[in-house]
C-alpha angles and dihedrals in degrees: 000000000000094000091075091058101045134046097203134021145161127280090255093056091044090051092050093047092050096041095239135111126264090241089053091057091050090048092051089050091052090048092051094243091116124033116248107269118240115250128240118230085262089060095248119132117255121209130191134201091272091059091050090048090052091048090051090049091052093046093049092046090052090050088056089054100257114150120232089256090053090049091050088054092046090052090051091047091050089068097036106100092187101053096017112121095016091052093047091048092049091050091049091048090052090049090050091052089052091050092048090051091050090049089052091050092046089051089054090049091047092052091048093049092049090051091050093046091050090051093051116088091200093232140059135058114356090218088062096050107131092210094055092041091052093048091050093047122101090218123091114253 
């Protein structure tokens, strides 16, 4: 990784190191998730290893399904010595509950789709398709 070799680099290098786009970095700066980068005399932004680490944190948190607001809170908690670990754990527990609820809902959808697929012969008159009829019905599947 290039961050270990250099102490400051361009937005393009920071983006590549963190696995995000240049526009993403600019967006995170506008949203306050990433501090505004200092500028070189040339006017170009200059990023250090801490900025790349924060970008990696944001990217990984997004991959785990955290919203940008959640990530903003996690970043704040990461420097809050009083609530710190307990706050981070509580946020992760809330996220886990959300994921479990989504899994439950997806399981319900999966079962419904399997039932519809089994009822469909895969041929015949489109107007008699059990999948389309079920989707058009006012009753729950």
